[in-house]
C-alpha angles and dihedrals in degrees: 000000000000124000114274117231113212144166122242089245096052091047095049091047087053089050092050092051094054090046089054090242100111102105118250132167088256096056102028103038104016119125118245113270114252099183112090091208092050091047093050091049092052091051091049090047094047096049089047095050090046090044091221145358124228118239125222127160095210104125110194086135105344131329116285094257093059095045089052094055095037090058088059104033122058109225097014117173125197094222089067091064089049091051092052092047088053091047092053098246090127141017133210118237146123115300118126080352126311101344145171105243131184109261091234090069093057095108097054091061093061093106090052092049090049094050092048090047092055090051098048100036096091089058093046086053090050092051099034098133090053091045092050090052093048090051093045091051093048091047089053102036111009144173093067140161123234091258090066090072116073125205132156090198117102121201141170106282131193092278104029110116111184111353129041106255109152126099109247094233091051092053090048090050089058094046090051089048092054092045085051093233085124135028141205111249103176144318140261101205103307092337115107117223113220132199137167112285089225090064093050108038113072114246094241089057096046087050096047106103120193129191112253093244092048094051093046089051091051089049092053092048089053091052089051091053091048097050097033090182109055144152133190101253088078106106087206097059111142090005086264139110099264127159119233090258092048089050093053090046093050090056094041090055092052090050090052090050092050096244100110130044130207116234120198109203123208111251094015124108095204128049131240125215134220134181113277089233087064094053094099092051094052092045090055089057090047091053091044092056091048086053091049126261112220122233109212119165089197097062112036136110118250121200131182107216122207115232092257098042114141093250093056097054092101114054092182090056091051090052093044101045104022100029084229124134114203132181125173102232095195090112095038114101109259095244090056096048115115099186107013139270095280100031109166118206114239116228115199113180105310096336131086100224105177143300141281124206108206137185124193116212099200094189094055093031090228130136117210122196107205094190133011106190124186120195113255093239094053118098101224094207123184092256093050092045088054091049092051095047091046090052089047089056089049090047094051095048094046091056098047105274125126095194141021139195139188118227099189138003126203118195100166 
């Protein structure tokens, strides 16, 4: 297939459509879903269409995975995802990072599991007695949270720097999780619930053996479907440990096979790539732009995206297609932060227009926006401001707040 020539706007609108963020009557104006079964079906469908959703425990409003789903599903409730995890519809493992992944994809992650097992096995051998005790207790009583396992021994855990602070059983739980001997099956607050993988993963999936090359190829395809607009400089390409040359070769092979298409983007020196099966969808956006896409601040969708939203996985893509620089400042010293430690990009129509830094006080049921920042080049017109404030009201209510306030607004 020939190279497709596109504008930045047409390509980003295609990207937003595939990420379920291009406004439509269903997502923008749809009424919240009351039926538990319908809501469960929507959550299943959304995660499958996104391929996976990244997990993060930071809880300025709600953890990342819930904010991702709430942005796309009217009336979303966090307990629905926990119910589906307990039922075995999904599993948690490493994809883009720690992610919630449809259970049917379990076999293609075997190379990742094998790599992690080899890495953690020396420590599991070191703590064998503790690991055996954890597995036995889960077998008898699971699912259980970390606090159900007692230990006076403190060890160097994954996030300890100098001194050993982590409870030995908690560290062993993380090792067993990486090795896929156990699985997360839900949460009680911020506490993960663990159970034996053998109880969660269906037997036919556990028994489905794939050749390593076949599994890695399927994992690369899943990455392409998750990103939709991709390029070889991404070190996470294929969610594998590929060198720069191997990443280029992987894309070139797919081009030769007719599975991937090169996209030359007006104003960019280097191309992007999409799946050949998506060519028609991109071309429809190119044609729509040629026919003229109306910009109307009175009738656009506004979304507040969490720092690890699928759309934000590639910072380079944000800069290239949206002219938007984003850095999550959670690890930046407070005095050096420009936008706040949980600044969420604001998507208005097909533009990223700024950020908002929220905090939810669950006791008072009040959402405080510590900073509402609008990019200097954005004309914050009356209609656009009204759309943003209405979206903030909806965001606050949907996440358990009765009221919201804005402490500071920065327009320049």
